[in-house]
N, CA, C and O of each residue as an XYZ file, in Angstrom:
436
protein
N     173.213    218.193    138.591
C     173.694    217.051    139.334
C     173.296    215.773    138.593
O     172.210    215.711    138.017
N     174.140    214.778    138.600
C     173.845    213.504    137.947
C     172.681    212.803    138.635
O     172.311    213.132    139.762
N     172.114    211.828    137.927
C     171.062    211.022    138.540
C     171.603    210.315    139.772
O     172.742    209.847    139.794
N     170.771    210.251    140.782
C     171.164    209.629    142.041
C     170.929    208.124    141.988
O     169.883    207.672    141.525
N     171.894    207.358    142.459
C     171.756    205.916    142.639
C     171.405    205.716    144.109
O     172.159    206.132    144.989
N     170.282    205.091    144.376
C     169.804    204.924    145.744
C     170.239    203.568    146.286
O     169.997    202.529    145.672
N     170.886    203.599    147.452
C     171.451    202.357    147.981
C     171.370    202.219    149.501
O     172.054    201.378    150.084
N     170.540    203.038    150.144
C     170.384    202.911    151.589
C     168.954    203.267    151.993
O     168.215    203.912    151.249
N     168.594    202.827    153.193
C     167.292    203.170    153.759
C     167.545    203.958    155.042
O     168.321    203.546    155.904
N     166.875    205.095    155.144
C     166.996    205.958    156.318
C     165.649    206.059    157.029
O     164.590    205.838    156.442
N     165.729    206.399    158.310
C     164.537    206.803    159.052
C     164.758    208.256    159.441
O     165.756    208.593    160.077
N     163.826    209.111    159.058
C     163.939    210.540    159.327
C     162.860    210.926    160.329
O     161.697    210.545    160.193
N     163.269    211.688    161.337
C     162.336    212.210    162.328
C     162.209    213.707    162.122
O     163.188    214.449    162.204
N     160.984    214.139    161.851
C     160.722    215.562    161.676
C     160.653    216.248    163.039
O     160.582    215.579    164.070
N     160.673    217.556    163.044
C     160.653    218.305    164.302
C     159.407    218.029    165.143
O     159.450    218.154    166.367
N     158.304    217.657    164.502
C     157.078    217.368    165.252
C     157.047    215.936    165.798
O     156.060    215.520    166.404
N     158.140    215.183    165.580
C     158.238    213.817    166.077
C     157.789    212.759    165.084
O     157.987    211.568    165.325
N     157.187    213.169    163.971
C     156.773    212.234    162.930
C     158.001    211.554    162.331
O     158.991    212.212    162.010
N     157.929    210.237    162.183
C     159.024    209.475    161.587
C     158.567    208.887    160.264
O     157.411    208.495    160.107
N     159.486    208.832    159.322
C     159.183    208.194    158.046
C     160.458    207.603    157.466
O     161.564    207.958    157.875
N     160.291    206.696    156.507
C     161.418    206.047    155.849
C     161.681    206.726    154.513
O     160.774    207.262    153.876
N     162.938    206.688    154.107
C     163.308    207.186    152.781
C     164.404    206.297    152.207
O     165.258    205.791    152.935
N     164.366    206.116    150.899
C     165.412    205.412    150.172
C     166.360    206.512    149.691
O     165.925    207.466    149.045
N     167.646    206.384    150.001
C     168.574    207.490    149.770
C     169.944    206.972    149.348
O     170.099    205.823    148.934
N     170.922    207.849    149.465
C     172.323    207.500    149.233
C     173.174    208.368    150.153
O     172.637    209.159    150.928
N     174.470    208.230    150.078
C     175.351    208.924    151.017
C     175.268    210.446    150.860
O     175.353    211.174    151.848
N     175.104    210.926    149.631
C     174.966    212.368    149.415
C     173.689    212.885    150.069
O     173.704    213.902    150.763
N     172.586    212.178    149.842
C     171.317    212.589    150.423
C     171.363    212.479    151.947
O     170.779    213.310    152.643
N     172.045    211.471    152.467
C     172.195    211.327    153.910
C     172.974    212.502    154.489
O     172.641    213.005    155.562
N     174.008    212.935    153.780
C     174.772    214.099    154.223
C     173.901    215.341    154.303
O     174.037    216.145    155.225
N     172.995    215.499    153.324
C     172.071    216.640    153.358
C     171.115    216.522    154.538
O     170.785    217.528    155.167
N     170.668    215.316    154.844
C     169.788    215.123    155.994
C     170.524    215.447    157.296
O     169.959    216.070    158.194
N     171.782    215.023    157.394
C     172.583    215.360    158.587
C     172.730    216.874    158.722
O     172.639    217.412    159.825
N     172.956    217.557    157.603
C     173.052    219.021    157.613
C     171.716    219.637    158.031
O     171.690    220.621    158.771
N     170.606    219.058    157.558
C     169.282    219.554    157.943
C     169.071    219.450    159.456
O     168.417    220.303    160.055
N     169.626    218.401    160.067
C     169.566    218.274    161.530
C     170.320    219.442    162.166
O     169.809    220.093    163.077
N     171.525    219.703    161.687
C     172.328    220.807    162.225
C     171.614    222.148    162.083
O     171.719    223.010    162.956
N     170.892    222.318    160.984
C     170.182    223.572    160.730
C     168.835    223.646    161.449
O     168.156    224.671    161.390
N     168.446    222.563    162.126
C     167.179    222.550    162.847
C     165.964    222.348    161.962
O     164.842    222.648    162.372
N     166.172    221.840    160.745
C     165.060    221.622    159.821
C     164.369    220.281    160.049
O     163.188    220.127    159.741
N     165.105    219.318    160.585
C     164.564    218.027    161.006
C     165.223    217.676    162.328
O     166.244    218.253    162.703
N     164.626    216.723    163.025
C     165.134    216.364    164.351
C     166.265    215.326    164.304
O     167.246    215.433    165.040
N     166.112    214.302    163.412
C     167.084    213.207    163.416
C     167.029    212.435    162.111
O     165.989    212.372    161.456
N     168.162    211.847    161.739
C     168.223    210.904    160.625
C     169.060    209.709    161.073
O     170.125    209.870    161.668
N     168.562    208.514    160.778
C     169.275    207.272    161.092
C     169.376    206.436    159.830
O     168.404    206.305    159.086
N     170.538    205.877    159.591
C     170.684    204.911    158.506
C     170.256    203.550    159.052
O     170.807    203.066    160.041
N     169.271    202.941    158.399
C     168.777    201.642    158.840
C     169.399    200.493    158.065
O     169.580    199.401    158.603
N     169.724    200.735    156.808
C     170.265    199.656    155.967
C     171.145    200.273    154.883
O     170.734    201.201    154.187
N     172.353    199.748    154.753
C     173.293    200.191    153.713
C     173.370    199.162    152.596
O     173.093    197.979    152.798
N     173.746    199.628    151.426
C     173.987    198.755    150.274
C     172.829    197.810    149.986
O     173.009    196.599    149.860
N     171.625    198.395    149.884
C     170.471    197.562    149.559
C     170.609    197.047    148.123
O     171.191    197.726    147.277
N     170.079    195.856    147.845
C     170.143    195.319    146.488
C     169.423    196.238    145.503
O     168.375    196.796    145.827
N     169.974    196.392    144.324
C     169.383    197.261    143.305
C     168.341    196.480    142.511
O     168.583    196.065    141.378
N     167.186    196.292    143.127
C     166.085    195.525    142.533
C     165.332    196.362    141.506
O     165.608    197.548    141.327
N     164.379    195.724    140.837
C     163.541    196.469    139.893
C     162.712    197.517    140.632
O     162.440    198.583    140.079
N     162.307    197.234    141.871
C     161.556    198.219    142.668
C     162.424    199.439    142.960
O     161.940    200.569    142.911
N     163.702    199.219    143.262
C     164.617    200.351    143.496
C     164.747    201.163    142.207
O     164.752    202.394    142.256
N     164.849    200.507    141.075
C     164.946    201.219    139.792
C     163.725    202.101    139.548
O     163.861    203.238    139.097
N     162.533    201.584    139.844
C     161.296    202.353    139.664
C     161.311    203.589    140.561
O     161.021    204.696    140.106
N     161.649    203.399    141.832
C     161.647    204.523    142.783
C     162.759    205.523    142.441
O     162.556    206.735    142.517
N     163.908    205.016    142.073
C     165.048    205.853    141.677
C     164.672    206.751    140.489
O     164.963    207.947    140.496
N     164.033    206.175    139.482
C     163.614    206.943    138.312
C     162.634    208.047    138.716
O     162.726    209.179    138.240
N     161.702    207.704    139.594
C     160.726    208.689    140.089
C     161.427    209.838    140.820
O     161.147    211.007    140.556
N     162.331    209.504    141.730
C     163.044    210.540    142.503
C     163.869    211.417    141.569
O     163.817    212.643    141.662
N     164.625    210.801    140.675
C     165.474    211.577    139.761
C     164.662    212.461    138.814
O     165.146    213.507    138.383
N     163.450    212.060    138.489
C     162.599    212.845    137.592
C     161.866    213.977    138.296
O     161.469    214.952    137.657
N     161.683    213.855    139.618
C     160.828    214.796    140.329
C     161.504    215.636    141.412
O     160.933    216.625    141.871
N     162.706    215.256    141.819
C     163.364    215.954    142.928
C     164.836    216.178    142.622
O     165.423    215.497    141.781
N     165.420    217.141    143.319
C     166.866    217.359    143.277
C     167.394    217.308    144.703
O     166.667    217.591    145.656
N     168.653    216.946    144.839
C     169.279    216.942    146.157
C     169.361    218.394    146.619
O     169.793    219.259    145.857
N     168.951    218.673    147.859
C     168.983    220.061    148.334
C     170.396    220.635    148.342
O     171.378    219.911    148.501
N     170.475    221.960    148.164
C     171.752    222.649    148.316
C     172.237    222.483    149.740
O     171.451    222.196    150.643
N     173.539    222.665    149.942
C     174.138    222.515    151.269
C     173.523    223.503    152.260
O     173.308    223.160    153.422
N     173.246    224.702    151.818
C     172.673    225.729    152.700
C     171.157    225.821    152.493
O     170.628    226.894    152.202
N     170.475    224.701    152.645
C     169.025    224.646    152.439
C     168.285    225.438    153.518
O     168.801    225.668    154.612
N     167.072    225.843    153.179
C     166.263    226.590    154.140
C     164.997    225.830    154.535
O     164.246    226.273    155.404
N     164.766    224.688    153.893
C     163.620    223.852    154.241
C     163.952    222.396    153.938
O     164.844    222.101    153.143
N     163.223    221.496    154.580
C     163.352    220.064    154.327
C     162.144    219.611    153.526
O     161.008    219.870    153.922
N     162.372    218.942    152.410
C     161.293    218.469    151.549
C     161.117    216.964    151.766
O     162.055    216.184    151.597
N     159.905    216.577    152.143
C     159.554    215.165    152.260
C     159.050    214.716    150.893
O     158.090    215.277    150.365
N     159.696    213.709    150.326
C     159.304    213.226    149.004
C     157.945    212.535    149.064
O     157.705    211.686    149.922
N     157.055    212.913    148.137
C     155.764    212.243    148.009
C     155.983    210.826    147.500
O     156.938    210.547    146.775
N     155.096    209.961    147.888
C     155.094    208.581    147.398
C     153.683    208.301    146.907
O     152.869    207.733    147.634
N     153.389    208.706    145.649
C     152.028    208.567    145.134
C     151.561    207.113    145.101
O     152.333    206.196    144.818
N     150.267    206.931    145.400
C     149.662    205.598    145.360
C     149.861    204.992    143.977
O     149.925    205.702    142.973
N     149.955    203.692    143.945
C     150.133    202.981    142.680
C     151.559    202.489    142.550
O     152.157    202.020    143.518
N     152.096    202.598    141.354
C     153.408    202.036    141.018
C     154.526    202.510    141.956
O     155.357    201.704    142.375
N     154.556    203.803    142.288
C     155.638    204.347    143.108
C     155.516    203.866    144.551
O     156.495    203.391    145.126
N     154.336    203.982    145.138
C     154.127    203.531    146.524
C     154.345    202.028    146.625
O     154.924    201.553    147.602
N     153.895    201.280    145.641
C     154.100    199.825    145.643
C     155.589    199.490    145.601
O     156.043    198.610    146.331
N     156.351    200.180    144.756
C     157.799    199.950    144.670
C     158.463    200.295    145.991
O     159.297    199.537    146.486
N     158.095    201.442    146.570
C     158.672    201.881    147.847
C     158.400    200.847    148.934
O     159.317    200.436    149.646
N     157.147    200.426    149.062
C     156.798    199.425    150.083
C     157.521    198.105    149.842
O     157.945    197.444    150.791
N     157.662    197.724    148.583
C     158.372    196.493    148.234
C     159.833    196.548    148.701
O     160.370    195.561    149.203
N     160.456    197.697    148.533
C     161.851    197.874    148.984
C     161.939    197.710    150.495
O     162.829    197.024    150.997
N     161.016    198.339    151.221
C     161.031    198.242    152.689
C     160.788    196.811    153.149
O     161.421    196.350    154.098
N     159.876    196.106    152.482
C     159.587    194.719    152.844
C     160.766    193.806    152.522
O     161.134    192.962    153.339
N     161.356    193.965    151.351
C     162.481    193.120    150.937
C     163.678    193.286    151.866
O     164.468    192.360    152.047
N     163.803    194.468    152.451
C     164.928    194.743    153.347
C     164.554    194.628    154.819
O     165.294    195.063    155.700
N     163.378    194.030    155.068
C     162.894    193.728    156.421
C     162.784    194.968    157.311
O     163.038    194.913    158.514
N     162.399    196.086    156.689
C     162.155    197.313    157.450
C     160.713    197.319    157.934
O     160.427    197.764    159.046
N     159.801    196.824    157.093
C     158.405    196.641    157.491
C     158.030    195.191    157.218
O     158.656    194.508    156.408
N     156.999    194.744    157.911
C     156.535    193.365    157.773
C     155.750    193.185    156.490
O     155.103    194.115    156.008
N     155.811    191.992    155.946
C     154.967    191.639    154.801
C     153.575    191.319    155.340
O     153.429    190.705    156.397
N     152.564    191.744    154.598
C     151.170    191.425    154.956
C     150.869    189.993    154.538
O     151.569    189.421    153.703
N     149.835    189.424    155.119
C     149.413    188.087    154.725
C     149.088    188.030    153.233
O     149.310    187.012    152.578
N     148.554    189.148    152.700
C     148.186    189.205    151.274
C     149.394    189.144    150.354
O     149.248    188.860    149.165
N     150.578    189.404    150.878
C     151.795    189.458    150.061
C     152.407    188.087    149.821
O     153.392    187.979    149.091
N     151.854    187.046    150.411
C     152.441    185.713    150.280
C     152.288    185.177    148.879
O     152.727    184.063    148.593
């Protein structure tokens, strides 16, 4: 599969009720919707479409494309992508803040 271009933010609810954010695209969203149908996750919501392709998105996109593949249509498990501390977690948080999904801390001014 070609490298994924990430352009949306989703909120995913796992079966245990845990919610988390993910940077995705329409293909990945389709897999999440299928995972709901298969009972692998509880819910997926698109929070923001067509996010700007910032340098933070490029960093996270490169990480995802290097470490993960889009699940097959007939998946048997849902994989939550790790967001390692440092450059990747900082880029991820920056994307959420820039798109007003999470608040900026006072330290971010």
